[in-house]
VMD Tcl script that draws the C-alpha trace (Angstrom):
set ca {
  {13.78 5.84 2.02}
  {10.93 7.99 2.59}
  {7.97 8.08 4.94}
  {5.20 10.18 5.56}
  {3.52 11.01 9.07}
  {-0.31 12.55 8.21}
  {-2.28 15.05 10.06}
  {-6.26 14.81 9.07}
  {-7.90 18.51 8.53}
  {-11.69 18.01 9.44}
  {-13.96 20.16 8.29}
  {-14.94 21.18 11.92}
  {-10.81 22.26 12.55}
  {-10.43 26.31 12.59}
  {-7.46 25.66 9.96}
  {-9.77 24.04 7.36}
  {-10.61 27.61 6.04}
  {-7.62 28.78 5.53}
  {-6.44 25.49 3.95}
  {-9.07 25.21 1.72}
  {-8.65 28.46 0.01}
  {-4.74 27.79 -0.44}
  {-5.85 24.79 -2.57}
  {-8.49 26.55 -4.43}
  {-5.56 29.27 -5.18}
  {-3.43 26.26 -6.17}
  {-6.48 25.03 -8.55}
  {-6.59 28.64 -10.28}
  {-2.64 28.30 -11.17}
  {-2.96 25.02 -11.88}
  {-5.91 25.21 -14.38}
  {-4.28 29.00 -15.87}
  {-1.14 27.21 -16.11}
  {-2.83 24.03 -17.93}
  {-5.01 26.37 -20.41}
  {-1.32 28.10 -21.71}
  {0.12 24.78 -22.11}
  {-2.54 22.92 -24.16}
  {-3.03 26.25 -26.10}
  {0.88 26.29 -26.81}
  {1.08 22.64 -28.15}
  {-2.61 22.43 -30.21}
  {-0.90 25.45 -32.17}
  {2.65 24.58 -31.93}
  {3.20 21.06 -31.27}
  {5.84 21.71 -29.02}
  {6.05 21.72 -24.79}
  {6.90 24.16 -22.46}
  {8.87 22.97 -18.96}
  {8.22 24.20 -15.71}
  {11.02 26.49 -15.98}
  {9.34 28.39 -19.09}
  {5.81 28.32 -17.63}
  {7.29 29.86 -14.48}
  {8.56 33.07 -16.40}
  {5.32 33.36 -18.32}
  {2.86 33.06 -15.49}
  {4.94 34.79 -12.92}
  {2.36 38.21 -13.91}
  {-0.79 36.02 -13.63}
  {-2.66 36.78 -10.43}
  {-3.44 32.78 -9.89}
  {0.77 32.88 -9.39}
  {0.88 35.70 -7.36}
  {-1.66 34.53 -4.66}
  {0.61 32.02 -3.67}
  {4.53 31.91 -2.29}
  {7.23 31.68 -5.41}
  {8.06 28.23 -4.32}
  {4.66 26.76 -3.77}
  {3.94 28.10 -6.98}
  {6.89 26.15 -8.29}
  {5.59 23.35 -7.27}
  {2.43 23.40 -8.89}
  {3.90 23.95 -12.16}
  {6.40 20.72 -11.79}
  {3.19 18.75 -11.18}
  {1.87 20.01 -14.17}
  {4.74 19.00 -16.09}
  {4.76 15.41 -14.75}
  {1.31 14.87 -15.67}
  {2.34 16.23 -19.55}
  {5.40 13.96 -19.22}
  {3.00 11.29 -18.24}
  {0.46 11.80 -21.38}
  {3.37 11.68 -23.54}
  {4.93 8.59 -22.56}
  {1.19 6.88 -22.25}
  {0.72 8.57 -26.09}
  {3.88 6.91 -27.35}
  {3.26 3.72 -25.69}
  {-0.38 3.93 -26.93}
  {1.27 4.33 -30.74}
  {3.43 1.00 -30.05}
  {0.89 -1.12 -28.46}
  {-2.76 0.06 -29.07}
  {-4.05 -2.89 -28.02}
  {-3.41 -1.99 -24.38}
  {-5.81 0.85 -24.74}
  {-9.39 1.56 -24.86}
  {-8.88 4.58 -26.74}
  {-5.80 7.59 -26.99}
  {-4.94 8.95 -24.39}
  {-6.42 12.38 -23.64}
  {-4.80 15.44 -22.57}
  {-4.54 16.51 -19.03}
  {-7.53 17.92 -18.06}
  {-8.88 20.80 -16.16}
  {-9.91 20.67 -12.17}
  {-13.77 21.43 -11.81}
  {-13.82 25.40 -11.45}
  {-15.98 25.41 -8.36}
  {-15.17 22.35 -6.38}
  {-11.74 21.45 -7.67}
  {-8.98 21.82 -4.81}
  {-5.15 21.23 -6.05}
  {-2.61 19.82 -3.64}
  {-0.10 22.38 -1.99}
  {3.72 21.59 -2.04}
  {6.08 23.10 0.10}
  {9.87 22.46 0.44}
  {11.87 23.29 3.64}
  {12.50 26.60 1.91}
  {8.97 27.20 1.97}
  {8.68 26.33 5.79}
  {9.33 28.69 8.93}
  {12.68 27.59 10.30}
  {12.40 30.20 13.84}
  {12.75 28.57 16.95}
  {9.70 29.36 17.98}
  {8.08 27.23 15.19}
  {10.46 24.06 13.62}
  {12.77 24.61 16.67}
  {9.63 23.01 19.02}
  {8.52 20.35 16.32}
  {5.94 22.96 15.04}
  {5.15 22.77 11.05}
  {4.37 26.81 9.74}
  {3.90 26.55 6.03}
  {4.38 29.89 4.47}
  {2.10 32.00 3.64}
  {-0.77 30.01 5.37}
  {-1.41 30.76 8.82}
  {-1.61 27.19 10.53}
  {0.60 25.31 12.44}
  {0.85 21.38 12.77}
  {2.42 19.46 15.37}
  {5.18 16.67 13.80}
  {6.85 13.93 16.05}
  {9.72 14.00 13.71}
  {13.40 15.49 13.62}
  {13.32 19.05 11.82}
  {16.49 18.11 9.99}
  {14.93 14.49 8.59}
  {12.00 16.27 6.99}
  {12.34 16.91 3.19}
  {8.66 18.66 2.80}
  {5.49 19.12 3.45}
  {2.36 18.10 1.08}
  {-1.39 19.55 1.70}
  {-3.60 16.79 -0.15}
  {-7.30 17.84 -1.07}
  {-9.56 14.57 -0.15}
  {-13.18 14.45 -0.21}
  {-14.46 17.04 2.49}
  {-11.23 17.12 4.47}
  {-7.58 17.71 3.95}
  {-4.45 15.75 4.89}
  {-1.43 17.49 5.82}
  {1.35 15.07 4.94}
  {5.17 15.40 6.64}
  {7.37 13.69 4.22}
  {10.71 12.90 6.32}
  {13.49 10.49 6.02}
  {13.98 7.96 8.78}
  {17.44 7.41 10.47}
  {18.76 3.99 10.17}
  {17.17 1.47 12.94}
  {19.38 -1.56 12.04}
  {18.30 -4.53 14.43}
  {20.52 -8.21 14.78}
  {19.09 -10.53 12.59}
  {20.66 -13.30 10.91}
  {20.29 -13.73 6.93}
  {20.54 -17.16 6.80}
  {17.51 -17.70 8.80}
  {14.35 -17.60 6.39}
  {11.01 -16.61 6.77}
  {8.14 -17.15 4.13}
  {4.64 -15.39 4.14}
  {1.89 -16.68 1.98}
  {-0.71 -13.34 2.00}
  {-4.39 -14.58 1.30}
  {-8.09 -13.97 2.90}
  {-9.30 -15.08 5.20}
  {-5.74 -15.76 6.78}
  {-4.56 -12.42 5.74}
  {-0.75 -13.71 6.04}
  {0.74 -17.16 6.99}
  {4.86 -16.74 8.33}
  {6.71 -19.70 9.17}
  {10.64 -19.87 9.06}
  {13.74 -22.09 8.68}
  {14.81 -21.28 11.95}
  {14.96 -23.80 15.15}
  {11.98 -23.18 17.42}
  {10.14 -20.51 15.56}
  {6.66 -20.99 16.17}
  {4.51 -19.89 12.83}
  {2.17 -17.50 13.09}
  {-1.25 -17.10 11.12}
  {-2.73 -13.54 11.06}
  {-6.72 -13.43 11.01}
  {-7.78 -11.28 8.01}
  {-11.68 -12.02 8.50}
  {-12.17 -8.83 9.96}
  {-10.87 -6.97 7.01}
  {-13.26 -9.49 5.03}
  {-16.14 -8.08 7.58}
  {-15.34 -4.48 6.53}
  {-15.32 -4.98 2.94}
  {-18.98 -6.97 3.01}
  {-19.97 -4.47 5.42}
  {-19.03 -1.64 2.95}
  {-20.43 -3.54 -0.14}
  {-23.65 -3.49 1.36}
  {-24.02 0.01 2.83}
  {-22.28 0.92 -0.81}
  {-25.37 -0.85 -2.82}
  {-28.17 0.73 -0.21}
  {-26.87 3.90 -0.95}
  {-26.77 3.19 -4.64}
  {-30.46 1.89 -4.82}
  {-31.21 4.54 -2.87}
  {-29.95 7.72 -5.14}
  {-31.80 5.46 -8.33}
  {-29.40 7.03 -10.61}
  {-25.64 6.35 -11.76}
  {-23.47 8.72 -9.65}
  {-21.01 8.95 -6.36}
  {-22.51 10.92 -3.57}
  {-20.47 12.75 -0.99}
  {-21.83 10.01 1.24}
  {-20.52 7.03 -0.70}
  {-17.37 8.71 -0.93}
  {-16.92 9.66 2.95}
  {-18.12 5.72 3.06}
  {-15.48 4.86 0.92}
  {-12.65 7.05 3.00}
  {-13.59 5.52 6.09}
  {-13.39 1.89 4.90}
  {-10.49 2.92 3.43}
  {-8.69 4.19 6.24}
  {-10.01 1.66 8.47}
  {-8.37 -1.13 6.56}
  {-5.15 0.74 6.27}
  {-4.54 0.79 9.86}
  {-5.61 -2.59 10.05}
  {-2.74 -3.77 7.63}
  {-0.33 -1.23 9.36}
  {-0.93 -3.27 13.14}
  {-0.60 -6.50 10.83}
  {2.36 -5.75 8.89}
  {3.99 -4.23 12.48}
  {3.26 -7.32 14.61}
  {4.74 -9.85 11.78}
  {8.15 -7.61 11.46}
  {8.79 -7.37 15.01}
  {8.09 -11.51 15.49}
  {10.87 -11.77 12.75}
  {13.04 -9.12 14.74}
  {12.68 -11.01 17.75}
  {13.79 -14.13 15.97}
  {16.65 -12.45 14.51}
  {15.47 -13.91 11.03}
  {16.80 -11.52 8.49}
  {15.58 -12.64 5.09}
  {12.06 -12.63 4.44}
  {10.28 -14.43 1.04}
  {6.98 -13.20 0.43}
  {4.85 -14.98 -2.51}
  {3.38 -12.86 -5.12}
  {1.85 -13.72 -8.23}
  {2.20 -11.38 -11.23}
  {-1.39 -10.42 -12.35}
  {-3.01 -12.17 -9.32}
  {-6.17 -9.87 -8.92}
  {-6.87 -9.29 -12.87}
  {-6.65 -12.88 -13.85}
  {-8.40 -14.67 -10.76}
  {-10.77 -17.29 -11.60}
  {-12.15 -17.75 -7.97}
  {-15.96 -17.27 -8.44}
  {-18.18 -14.27 -8.67}
  {-18.22 -14.01 -4.47}
  {-14.94 -14.66 -3.55}
  {-13.37 -12.96 -6.73}
  {-15.16 -9.68 -5.18}
  {-13.99 -10.88 -1.39}
  {-10.29 -11.09 -3.14}
  {-9.34 -8.49 -5.17}
  {-10.88 -6.03 -2.46}
  {-7.87 -6.83 -0.39}
  {-5.35 -4.38 -1.02}
  {-2.71 -7.35 -0.58}
  {-0.24 -5.04 -2.75}
  {-0.22 -2.42 -0.11}
  {0.24 -4.76 2.72}
  {3.46 -6.91 0.61}
  {4.63 -2.63 0.14}
  {4.13 -2.33 4.13}
  {5.73 -5.22 4.91}
  {8.43 -4.55 3.14}
  {9.63 -1.09 4.01}
  {9.31 -1.70 7.82}
  {11.55 -5.15 6.85}
  {14.24 -2.67 4.86}
  {14.23 -0.39 7.66}
  {15.58 -2.96 10.53}
  {17.66 -4.48 8.00}
  {15.75 -7.74 6.97}
  {16.32 -8.56 3.02}
  {12.79 -9.02 1.49}
  {12.51 -10.84 -2.03}
  {9.18 -11.50 -4.02}
  {8.89 -14.89 -5.81}
  {6.28 -16.49 -7.56}
  {4.17 -18.94 -5.80}
  {3.06 -21.53 -8.63}
  {2.33 -25.19 -7.13}
  {2.82 -23.68 -3.70}
  {-0.28 -24.92 -2.06}
  {-0.09 -27.82 -4.23}
  {3.38 -29.51 -2.68}
  {4.10 -30.97 0.34}
  {6.37 -28.66 2.45}
  {6.91 -31.66 4.65}
  {8.14 -34.05 2.41}
  {9.92 -31.84 0.14}
  {8.32 -32.28 -3.15}
  {10.09 -30.51 -6.33}
  {8.49 -26.95 -7.13}
  {8.37 -26.92 -11.01}
  {8.92 -23.41 -12.57}
  {5.76 -22.05 -14.12}
  {5.06 -22.17 -17.78}
  {1.90 -20.67 -18.85}
  {-0.24 -22.85 -20.92}
  {1.55 -26.04 -19.80}
  {0.13 -27.96 -17.28}
  {3.15 -29.90 -14.90}
  {3.85 -33.70 -15.03}
  {4.86 -33.49 -11.68}
  {2.46 -35.60 -8.78}
  {2.92 -34.29 -5.21}
  {3.10 -36.69 -2.58}
  {0.24 -34.68 -0.42}
  {-3.20 -33.40 -1.16}
  {-5.30 -30.47 0.03}
  {-8.16 -31.83 1.38}
  {-9.99 -28.86 2.92}
  {-9.65 -25.11 2.90}
  {-7.40 -25.29 5.86}
  {-5.76 -28.46 6.02}
  {-3.30 -30.55 3.87}
  {-2.69 -33.98 4.62}
  {0.92 -35.49 3.90}
  {2.54 -38.15 2.63}
  {2.51 -39.93 5.59}
  {-1.35 -39.04 6.49}
  {-0.32 -36.06 8.69}
  {-2.66 -33.15 9.01}
  {-0.98 -29.43 8.48}
  {-2.46 -26.29 8.13}
  {-2.52 -25.65 4.31}
  {-1.43 -22.12 4.27}
  {1.54 -22.76 6.48}
  {2.19 -25.56 3.97}
  {2.20 -22.60 1.24}
  {4.68 -20.61 3.54}
  {7.42 -23.05 3.66}
  {6.94 -24.01 0.10}
  {7.30 -20.18 -0.79}
  {10.72 -19.94 1.22}
  {11.75 -23.12 -0.99}
  {11.02 -21.50 -4.22}
  {14.14 -19.06 -3.19}
  {16.40 -20.83 -0.73}
  {15.72 -24.84 -2.06}
  {17.90 -26.01 0.65}
  {16.93 -23.62 3.66}
  {15.47 -26.64 5.61}
  {18.44 -29.43 4.68}
  {19.25 -31.05 1.51}
  {17.92 -34.59 2.77}
  {14.27 -32.80 4.24}
  {13.03 -30.30 5.95}
  {15.11 -31.18 9.25}
  {18.05 -28.72 9.00}
  {20.47 -31.83 10.12}
  {20.40 -30.71 13.66}
  {17.54 -32.49 14.57}
  {15.11 -30.20 14.03}
  {11.89 -30.48 12.96}
  {9.80 -27.13 11.76}
  {7.05 -26.60 13.58}
  {3.97 -26.93 11.40}
  {0.93 -26.20 14.34}
  {0.60 -22.52 13.95}
  {-0.60 -19.35 16.30}
  {-3.45 -17.74 15.13}
  {-2.91 -13.59 15.75}
  {-5.74 -11.51 15.54}
  {-5.16 -7.80 14.30}
  {-5.45 -5.32 16.73}
  {-8.39 -3.63 15.01}
  {-9.67 0.14 15.57}
  {-12.82 0.01 18.48}
  {-15.82 0.38 16.90}
  {-18.60 2.42 17.40}
  {-21.46 0.70 16.02}
  {-22.81 -2.52 17.03}
  {-22.96 -3.34 13.38}
  {-19.10 -3.43 12.65}
  {-17.97 -5.55 16.06}
  {-14.00 -5.78 16.43}
  {-12.33 -9.03 17.54}
  {-10.60 -9.19 21.03}
  {-6.47 -8.51 20.59}
  {-4.42 -11.41 21.25}
  {-3.19 -15.13 20.31}
  {-5.14 -18.25 20.08}
  {-4.01 -21.73 19.25}
  {-5.18 -23.39 16.11}
}
mol new
graphics top color blue
foreach p $ca { graphics top sphere $p radius 0.5 }
foreach p [lrange $ca 0 end-1] q [lrange $ca 1 end] { graphics top cylinder $p $q radius 0.2 }
display resetview
C-alpha cells in the first residue's frame, strides 16, 4: 500500500516559476515524443516502446532540457497512454455499443498553456545529509526544496502534478504497518448516504451506533452549483473559465478534507471498540442508474461515495481491519431487529418476500412490534447480516449473551474546514444525541 503526502505550490510561492518551467519542458518532450510515435504508427502500424523512444529522443533538445531519469519517466507515461489506447481500441472492436465513437489516438498537450507531470524516482532526488537526511526533498535539476514528514527510507518517488493555477508536489511513500488490537469476530456495518454520510453499527455488545452528518457536504455542493450557474450565465457562452476551475478546485479540496475527517473518525471508533471486520454497502452502478428525482439525483451523484469508501478501506487495512464490500439490496426494507430474510438481488425480478417492518419516514423505520428505530441504522445492521447472517445470533438480533444491539445512535458532526466567508457557515465539531 502506498500513500501520498501533498504540498500545494501556489503562484505566490517563490518555487512556482522554477516548477512551471520544468513542467513546460516536460510538455515539450511529451509532445515531441508523441509526434514521433503517431508518425511511426500511422506509417508502419507498429508501436515503439519507451526504451526504443528513449534511444531516439536522447539527442532531442526537449529530452536534454530535463534530467535523464525524469525524461525517461515522461516517455513511460506516454507509453502507458498508448497502451490504454490499444486496450480501448480492442474493447471497441469487441463491444462497440459501449462507446460513442472509435477511440482516438493520444492527443497533444496545448503548445503554450499545456504542462505535463514530472516524476522523480529516488535516484533523481538529492540524498545528501543536508537535504534528505533532514527530511528535505530536492529533486534533481530543480532549485527547490520541500519539507516532508515521512521517513526517507519509506519514500518511493516524488511527483509534481500541474493543476489549474497551481502545482501539487506529491510524496509517494509506503507507510509502516500499524496493526491494532482488533478482533475479526466483531463485525461493523456502514450504510453510506446523503443527509447521513455514514451510519455505523456493530454486533459488539455496548457498541453505540454512529451517524455521520452529511448535510455540510450537501451544502458545499449546493453553494458550488449556485455559484457555477451564476458564472456561466454571466459568461453568456459555453466554456470553462479559470474562475470556474478555481471554484471547482476549491469545492473538491473542501469535500476531500471533510471525507478524510469522517473516515478517520469512523476508523478510530472501530479501533477503540476492537472491531476487526468492516462491511460496507455498495451497489454496482448506483450512481449511473439512480432514479431519485432530478434534484435528489444531483445531490446524490455529487457526493463522492466511492472516494469515501476508498478512504475507509485503506485506513482500515492499515490498522488490520478487514474490509468487505457487499451489495445492499433490500437492506432498507427488511427489519434488522426482526431478522427478516435478505433475498439476493435479481435484475428484472421483483422479490415476493414480505417484510415485517416498514420505513415510515426518511429517517425512521417501524419494526414488527411498532418500535421506531433510525432507518439508516436499520440498513447498516442489515448490511452486516448480508455478509455475516448470524453476526447477531441465530435466534434474532440477540447474541446469546443477553445483549440487544443499541438502536439509538449518536450523531457525529464532521470537523469542517473553518469557513472564511459568511455564506459558507460550518457546523461546530462534536457529538449530539439523535
